[in-house]
C-alpha positions, 0 to 999 in steps of 0.5 A, a space after each residue: 929629496 928635492 921637489 921638482 919645482 924647487 929652483 936651486 943654483 948649480 953652485 949650491 951644495 945640498 946634502 943628499 939627506 936634506 929635504 927641499 920642498 916645493 917652490 923653494 929657491 936656493 941662490 948662489 953658493 949656499 950649503 945645506 947640511 945633512 938632515 935639513 928640511 927646507 919647507 915650501 916657498 922658503 928662500 935662501 939668498 946669496 951665500 947661506 950655510 945651514 948646519 945639519 938638522 936645521 929646519 927652515 919653515 914655509 916662506 922664510 927668507 934667509 940671506 936677504 940684503 941688509 935694510 941699510 941705505 948705504 949697502 952695496 948689493 955687490 958686497 959678498 957677505 953671508 948668513 951662517 946657521 948652526 945645527 938643529 935650529 928651527 926657523 919657523 914660517 916667514 922668519 927673515 934673516 939678513 946677511 952681513 953688511 960688510 965684505 966677508 961679514 956674516 949674520 951668525 946663529 948658533 945651535 939649537 935655537 927656535 925662531 918663531 913665526 915672523 921674527 927678524 934678525 937684521 944684518 950682523 946679528 950674533 945669536 948664541 945657542 938654545 935661545 927662543 925668540 917668540 913670534 915677531 921679535 925684532 933684533 936690529 943690526 949688530 945685536 949680540 945675544 948669548 945662550 939660553 935666553 927667552 924673548 917674548 913675542 913682539 919685543 923689539 931691540 935697537 941696533 948694537 946692544 947686547 943681551 946676556 945668557 939665561 935672560 927672560 924678556 917680556 913680550 912687546 917690550 922695547 929696548 935700546 940698552 944692554 940686558 945683562 946675564 941672568 936678568 928679567 926685563 920688561 916694558 921700556 929699558 926696564 930690568 925688574 930683577 933676576 930670572 930666578 925661576 929660569 936659573 933654578 930650572 937650568 940647574 944653577 946651585 943654591 950657592 951660585 944663585 945666592 952669590 949672583 943675587 948678592 952681586 946683582 944687589 950690589 951693582 943695581 940696588 945698593 944706592 951707589 952709581 955704577 962706577 962706585 958699585 963696580 969699584 966695590 964689586 971688584 974687591 970681592 971674590 966671586 964664583 965663576 957664574 957670578 963673575 960673568 955678570 960682573 964682567 958683562 956690566 964692566 964692558 957694556 956696549 955704547 948703549 949702556 945697561 938697562 936700569 933696574 926698576 922693580 915694581 908692578 906692571 902698571 908702575 
């Protein structure tokens, strides 16, 4: 169903089972998949692909131009949303910054009110971003990670799988798989409760903890710790943590600093 007040470009492709609400604006050659719901006053700008079963909330703007002073508005780029995402009110997602590039969101994510994904962000599957989370350009986020409200992230960094990140934190370095992070570039330990809830076996959790302590808590510098870590055999889930730390972004990895909130 398409509301009579919606403004939809003739080149857009809307599945007949999609619901388009009042005063929605869909520009350009956008595509809206089966069972999608686009709520009142939402806007899709340029080339936006919305996977089936996705909901876009009131006043959200998807596909706007990157906030990059050097961006050429004639650049053809896009936003690609996977299946069954929930994009709540006033979320903004900017399109890619280079010709043919895309900002990409996987499946089953939940983006709460007012969160922002800048140009060229890659968000995996089943992540939760609470209200007012801000992701800078080119950030990569894995799967099954929770980011608390108001947390902000500088461009080009990486966030791993199964992380939990405190609200109002500020980060300019990578956060590896399975980690808990808070405040300013601070890892406080492993997301132990999250790993248990996600069905990680006691053996896997134990080996991940063993590797984490070797990499971050052994008193060795990162190079020395990695040299020692690669001499051990690690199960697959622990090995993914090792591979993440072996290949950080140019920003480097957040240091571990356990302790109280007021430390």
